[in-house]
C-alpha positions as CSV (number, residue, x, y, z in Angstrom):
1,M,0.0,0.1,-0.3
2,P,1.5,3.2,-1.0
3,M,0.4,5.1,1.9
4,V,2.2,2.3,4.5
5,D,5.1,2.3,2.0
6,S,5.6,6.0,2.7
7,F,5.8,5.5,6.4
8,I,8.1,3.1,6.0
9,I,10.2,5.4,4.1
10,N,9.7,8.0,6.9
11,I,11.1,5.6,9.7
12,C,13.9,4.9,7.6
13,I,14.9,8.5,6.7
14,L,14.4,9.0,10.5
15,I,16.8,6.6,11.4
16,T,19.7,7.1,8.9
17,F,19.5,10.4,9.3
18,I,19.3,10.2,13.1
19,F,22.8,8.2,13.2
20,F,24.5,10.7,10.9
21,W,23.1,13.8,13.1
22,H,25.1,11.8,15.8
23,Q,28.3,11.9,14.1
24,L,28.2,15.2,13.8
25,F,27.7,15.9,17.3
26,R,29.3,12.8,19.2
27,T,31.1,15.4,21.9
28,R,28.9,17.5,21.9
29,R,25.8,15.9,22.3
30,L,22.8,18.0,22.8
31,T,21.5,18.4,26.7
32,Y,19.6,20.7,28.7
33,H,22.8,22.6,29.4
34,S,24.2,22.7,26.3
35,P,25.7,26.3,25.0
36,F,23.2,27.7,22.6
37,W,25.3,26.9,19.6
38,V,24.8,23.7,20.3
39,K,21.1,24.1,20.9
40,L,20.9,25.8,17.7
41,S,22.4,23.6,15.3
42,D,20.1,20.9,16.9
43,G,17.3,22.8,16.1
44,L,17.9,23.6,12.8
45,L,19.1,20.0,12.0
46,A,15.9,19.1,13.5
47,G,14.3,21.1,11.2
48,A,16.1,20.0,7.8
49,L,15.0,16.3,8.8
50,G,11.5,17.7,9.3
51,I,11.5,19.2,5.9
52,I,12.8,16.1,4.6
53,L,10.0,14.1,6.3
54,M,7.8,16.2,4.1
55,R,9.5,15.5,1.1
56,Y,8.1,11.8,1.6
57,S,4.7,12.2,2.8
58,I,1.5,11.3,2.6
59,H,-0.9,13.5,0.2
60,V,-4.4,13.1,2.1
61,N,-6.4,15.5,-0.2
62,D,-5.1,18.1,-2.5
63,I,-4.1,20.7,0.6
64,T,-2.8,18.0,3.8
65,I,0.0,16.1,3.9
66,L,0.8,13.6,6.6
67,D,4.6,12.7,7.5
68,L,6.9,12.0,11.1
69,R,7.9,15.6,11.0
70,H,6.7,15.9,14.4
71,V,9.1,12.9,15.9
72,P,12.6,14.9,15.4
73,I,10.6,17.5,17.3
74,A,10.0,16.0,20.3
75,I,13.6,13.8,20.2
76,V,15.1,17.8,20.3
77,A,13.0,18.8,23.0
78,Y,13.4,15.6,25.0
79,Y,17.3,15.8,25.5
80,G,17.2,20.2,25.0
81,G,14.3,21.6,26.7
82,L,12.4,24.4,25.0
83,V,14.7,26.2,22.6
84,P,15.8,23.6,20.3
85,P,12.4,22.2,19.1
86,L,10.9,25.8,19.5
87,I,14.3,26.4,16.4
88,G,13.5,23.2,14.7
89,A,9.6,23.8,14.6
90,A,10.3,27.6,12.7
91,V,12.6,25.4,10.0
92,I,9.5,22.9,9.4
93,T,7.3,25.6,9.1
94,V,9.6,27.7,6.6
95,G,9.8,24.0,4.9
96,R,5.8,23.5,4.8
97,Y,5.4,27.1,3.2
98,M,7.6,26.3,0.4
99,I,5.6,23.4,-0.6
100,D,2.7,25.4,-0.8
101,I,0.7,28.6,1.1
102,N,-2.8,27.5,1.7
103,F,-5.0,26.5,4.7
104,S,-3.4,23.3,5.6
105,S,0.1,25.2,6.0
106,H,-1.3,28.0,8.1
107,V,-3.0,25.3,10.5
108,A,0.6,23.8,10.2
109,L,2.6,27.0,11.5
110,F,0.0,26.8,14.9
111,M,0.6,22.9,15.1
112,M,4.4,23.4,15.0
113,L,3.9,25.5,17.7
114,F,2.0,23.6,19.8
115,I,4.0,20.7,19.1
116,A,7.1,22.7,20.1
117,V,6.2,24.2,23.2
118,G,4.4,21.7,24.8
119,C,7.0,19.2,23.7
120,G,9.1,21.7,25.3
121,L,7.5,21.8,28.7
122,I,7.0,18.4,28.9
123,A,10.4,17.6,28.6
124,N,11.3,20.4,31.1
125,Y,9.0,19.3,34.0
126,L,8.2,15.9,33.9
127,Q,9.9,13.7,36.0
128,T,9.6,10.3,35.1
129,I,11.3,7.4,33.6
130,P,13.0,8.1,29.8
131,W,10.6,5.4,27.8
132,K,7.1,7.1,29.7
133,K,8.8,10.3,29.2
134,W,9.1,9.6,25.6
135,L,6.2,7.8,25.4
136,I,4.2,11.2,26.6
137,L,6.1,13.3,24.0
138,L,4.8,11.0,21.2
139,I,1.3,11.0,22.3
140,Y,1.0,14.6,22.9
141,S,3.0,15.9,19.5
142,Q,0.5,13.1,17.5
143,L,-2.7,14.7,19.6
144,I,-1.9,18.0,17.8
145,F,-1.2,16.7,14.5
146,S,-4.4,14.7,14.9
147,I,-6.4,17.8,15.7
148,A,-4.3,19.5,12.6
149,L,-5.9,16.8,10.5
150,Y,-9.4,17.4,11.8
151,I,-9.5,20.8,11.1
152,V,-8.3,20.5,7.7
153,A,-9.7,17.7,6.2
154,P,-13.5,18.5,4.8
155,V,-15.0,15.3,5.8
156,Y,-13.0,13.4,8.7
157,K,-14.3,9.7,7.7
158,A,-12.5,10.3,4.4
159,V,-9.1,10.3,6.1
160,I,-10.0,8.2,9.3
161,F,-7.9,5.3,8.1
162,A,-5.1,7.7,7.0
163,A,-5.3,9.0,10.5
164,V,-5.4,5.5,12.0
165,V,-1.9,4.5,9.9
166,H,-0.2,7.8,11.0
167,V,-1.3,7.1,14.9
168,I,0.1,3.5,14.6
169,C,3.4,4.7,12.1
170,T,4.3,7.5,14.3
171,L,4.1,5.3,17.7
172,I,6.4,2.4,15.9
173,G,8.7,5.2,14.3
174,G,8.8,7.1,17.5
175,M,9.4,4.1,19.7
176,M,12.3,2.8,17.2
177,A,13.7,6.0,16.5
178,F,13.6,6.7,20.3
179,Y,15.4,3.7,21.1
180,F,18.1,3.8,18.6
181,V,19.0,7.6,19.8
182,R,19.5,6.4,23.1
183,Y,21.7,3.2,21.7
184,V,23.8,5.3,19.9
185,R,24.2,7.6,22.7
186,R,25.0,5.0,25.3
187,N,27.7,3.9,22.5
188,S,29.1,7.0,22.2
189,E,29.6,7.5,26.1
190,L,31.6,4.3,26.2
191,F,33.5,5.2,23.3
192,L,34.4,8.5,25.1
193,K,35.0,7.1,28.3
194,Y,37.1,4.7,27.2
195,R,39.1,6.8,24.9
196,E,39.6,9.5,28.2
197,Y,40.5,6.6,30.5
198,S,43.1,5.4,27.5
199,R,44.8,8.8,28.1
200,L,44.6,9.1,31.7
201,D,46.2,7.7,35.1
202,A,43.4,5.9,36.3
203,L,44.9,6.7,40.1
204,T,45.2,10.1,39.8
205,G,43.1,11.3,36.6
206,L,46.5,12.6,35.5
207,Y,47.8,11.9,31.9
208,N,49.2,8.3,31.8
209,V,53.0,7.8,30.2
210,R,51.3,7.3,26.8
211,T,49.6,10.9,27.1
212,F,53.3,12.1,28.2
213,Y,54.8,10.8,25.3
214,Y,52.7,11.7,22.8
215,Y,53.2,15.6,24.4
216,Y,56.2,15.4,24.5
217,D,57.3,14.6,20.8
218,K,54.6,17.4,19.9
219,F,56.4,19.8,21.9
220,L,59.4,18.7,20.6
221,N,58.4,19.0,16.9
222,D,57.0,22.7,17.6
223,A,60.5,23.5,19.0
224,K,62.6,22.2,16.4
225,A,60.3,23.8,13.5
226,N,59.8,27.4,15.1
227,Q,62.0,27.6,18.0
228,T,58.9,27.5,21.0
229,P,60.9,27.2,24.2
230,M,60.5,23.7,25.8
231,V,60.6,22.9,29.3
232,L,60.2,19.4,30.7
233,V,59.9,19.0,34.9
234,M,60.4,15.8,36.5
235,L,59.5,15.3,40.0
236,D,59.8,12.4,42.4
237,I,58.7,12.1,46.2
238,D,61.1,12.0,48.6
239,H,61.3,8.7,50.7
240,F,57.7,7.4,49.0
241,K,58.6,3.7,49.8
242,E,58.7,4.5,54.0
243,I,55.1,6.1,53.4
244,N,54.0,2.7,51.7
245,D,55.9,0.4,54.4
246,T,54.7,2.4,57.3
247,Y,51.3,3.4,56.5
248,G,50.1,0.6,53.3
249,H,49.6,0.9,49.9
250,M,46.0,2.3,50.1
251,A,48.0,5.5,52.2
252,G,50.2,5.7,49.2
253,D,47.5,5.7,46.6
254,E,45.9,9.0,48.8
255,V,49.0,10.8,48.7
256,L,49.3,10.6,44.8
257,K,45.9,11.7,44.7
258,Q,45.9,14.5,46.6
259,L,49.7,15.5,45.2
260,A,47.9,15.3,41.8
261,D,45.1,17.8,42.7
262,L,48.1,20.1,44.2
263,F,50.0,19.7,40.9
264,R,46.7,20.8,39.6
265,Q,46.7,24.0,41.0
266,E,50.1,24.8,41.0
267,A,51.3,24.1,37.5
268,G,49.8,26.6,36.0
269,E,47.7,27.1,32.4
270,G,49.1,24.6,29.5
271,A,51.0,23.0,31.6
272,K,50.6,18.5,30.5
273,I,51.0,17.1,33.7
274,A,51.6,12.9,33.5
275,R,52.3,10.3,36.4
276,N,55.1,8.4,34.4
277,G,55.1,5.2,36.7
278,G,54.7,5.0,40.8
279,E,55.8,7.8,42.3
280,E,57.6,9.5,39.4
281,F,55.9,12.8,37.6
282,S,56.3,15.3,35.0
283,I,55.0,18.7,33.5
284,L,55.9,19.5,30.0
285,Y,55.6,23.4,29.3
286,S,55.8,24.8,25.5
287,G,56.4,28.4,25.0
288,K,57.3,29.1,28.6
289,S,60.9,30.0,29.6
290,I,63.2,28.2,31.8
291,K,63.2,30.9,34.4
292,Q,59.5,30.9,33.9
293,V,59.1,26.8,34.8
294,E,61.9,27.3,37.4
295,K,59.9,29.6,39.1
296,I,56.6,27.3,38.9
297,A,58.6,24.4,40.0
298,E,59.9,26.2,43.4
299,N,56.6,26.8,44.1
300,I,55.3,23.8,43.9
301,R,58.3,22.4,45.6
302,N,57.3,24.9,48.7
303,R,53.6,23.7,48.5
304,V,54.1,20.2,48.9
305,E,57.0,20.8,51.7
306,R,54.0,22.3,53.6
307,T,51.1,20.6,52.9
308,I,49.7,18.1,55.4
309,F,48.6,15.1,54.0
310,K,45.8,13.1,54.8
311,L,45.8,9.4,55.3
312,P,43.2,7.0,55.8
313,Q,42.5,6.5,59.9
314,R,42.7,9.8,60.0
315,N,46.4,9.7,60.1
316,T,48.8,12.7,58.4
317,I,52.1,13.6,57.2
318,Q,54.3,15.5,55.6
319,M,56.5,14.7,52.9
320,T,59.2,16.6,50.4
321,I,59.9,16.2,46.6
322,S,63.1,16.4,44.4
323,I,62.4,18.3,41.1
324,G,64.8,18.1,37.8
325,V,64.0,20.8,35.0
326,A,65.5,20.7,31.6
327,E,65.0,23.2,28.7
328,Y,65.3,21.4,25.0
329,Q,68.7,23.2,23.0
330,A,68.8,23.1,19.5
331,T,72.1,21.3,20.1
332,M,70.0,18.3,21.4
333,D,70.7,16.0,18.6
334,K,68.4,13.4,20.0
335,D,64.6,13.2,20.9
336,H,65.0,11.2,24.4
337,A,68.0,13.9,24.9
338,L,65.9,16.4,26.8
339,Y,64.2,13.8,28.7
340,Q,67.6,12.4,29.7
341,E,68.5,15.9,30.7
342,A,65.7,16.4,33.1
343,D,66.1,13.2,34.7
344,R,69.7,13.6,35.3
345,A,68.9,16.5,36.8
346,L,66.1,15.1,39.0
347,Y,69.1,12.4,40.5
348,K,70.8,15.2,41.3
349,A,68.6,16.5,43.2
350,K,68.0,13.8,45.2
351,D,72.0,13.3,45.7
352,A,72.1,16.9,47.1
353,G,69.6,16.1,49.7
354,R,66.1,15.8,48.5
355,N,63.4,18.7,48.7
356,N,64.9,20.9,46.1
357,I,65.2,21.9,42.2
358,E,68.1,21.0,40.0
359,V,68.5,22.5,36.2
360,F,70.1,21.5,33.4
361,A,71.8,24.2,32.0
């Protein structure tokens, strides 16, 4: 049946468009707290999808068409609140007037306005489980659509079959679309989470050694190509083994986490902080002179020395760190030379009595 075929095409377009739509905003997904440009973009895309769905609509009579244009409006309302559906409804209304300007298109204007506002308010204020909220949004938007059809149909009995098929296809297509949206969003969340975990140290949340080498190579290439200053700071906790032996490894882990927080606070903008392993950390700088970094390193050393670290069972300790600092020199003929010099400076600091800074010069 042509009518059913058109609705199946609508559903297929809806699912396909959602997939590519999601690829565009994988890292900037629509939420109630998204910046305005994200809500604007999603609203425009919802409107574009609505126009495409109207292209494959059912012509009930000379002036009336049926399709699933209200489903993308409900979707952006569910995830983004009131603003995206209003934008999408405006785009769809323009598209409807481009098809034809008649009594039906005027009714469609108010229909889309009521759908957008109603769905946005329901999504904002209705507190219930996701599937129930979505079903209510579908039913509401379909109710408005059916009322609009009743208004524009000269003899409603003549379009009752089309109206029933439209309701069924809205519920089936809407539920399929919502399932697919949730599926791709959930998988993207897992993908982004795993990607982030692959870059970070699980204990401290700092960059791991793999990410350290990524930024090391990146900053090194910039230093070679553009003579951009590059400085590497190596930091190591003094007598960390004694902390583990005395208070246990859980206490040692707690110290590492608190120390990581301290580094974030003191390292400054643009610093790439990594845990290279055990109690050894590193900080990479690009665009800062060695004098600037030496001052930052001294602030870090001084702050650590003055900090009281809290351990499990209400124990507290104080500790110190040793720091080695080295700056990239054009005379360094090997890529790992800077790392070696910073590491040598670190061990000179330890050999000199710990709790101090040595700078490679």
